[in-house]
N, C-alpha and C positions, 0 to 999 in steps of 0.2 A: 251616822258615820262622820267623823271629823278628819280633815286633812291636816297633816302636820304643818306648822307655821313656816317651815323652811321652803315649802312649795308655794307660798303666797305669791311671789312674783310671777311664777308660771301660771298659776290660776288666774291672777289678775289679767295677765296678757291674753289668756285664752278667752276669758269672759268679755273683756273690753273689745277685742278684735271681733268676736262673734256678734256682739251687739252692733258694733259699727258696720260690719259687713251686711248684716240683715237690713239695717235702716238705710244705708247708702245705696245698696243694690236695688231695694224696692223703690226708692226715690228716683234713681236714674232710669230704671226700667219704666216706671210710670210716666216720667217726663218724656222719654224718647219714644215709647211705643204705646202709651196709654194703658188703661186697665182693659184687658181683653180676656177671652175664654181661657187661654193657656198661660195667663199671667203667673199664677201660683207655681206651676211646674217650672216655668222659665226662671222665676225668681229663686226657687230652691236650687236649681242647677247653677245659677250665678253665685249663690252663697257658697255652695260646695266647691265651686271652681276657684273662688277668690280667697276663701278663708285660709288655705294653706300658705298664701302669700302674706296675708294680713297678720297672722299670728306671730311668725318670727320677726316681722317688721316691728310690731308693737313691743315684742320682748326685747329687741335691741334698742329701739328709740326711746321707750319710756324712761329707763334710768338716765339716759342722756338729757332728756327734757326735764326730768326732776332736778338734775344737777344745775341746769341753766336757770330754772325757776328759783331754786334755792339761792343762787348767787344774785338774782335780781330782786329778791324780796328781803325784808328786814327780819 
């Protein structure tokens, strides 16, 4: 199954935000509370809670950041 190219920015935002949320929430949880018996469940809850904020943020900020980078580079 292929997704039409017009959905590429939305798919990019979804994938980037999901990857970042998973990595950052695991890191913050491990640093603040250590690896413990309920780590995985707490980490998944954190991911599910924060991804709805991260996804629209990336969707809005990514084009803006690309524009700035485009103006800064040759």
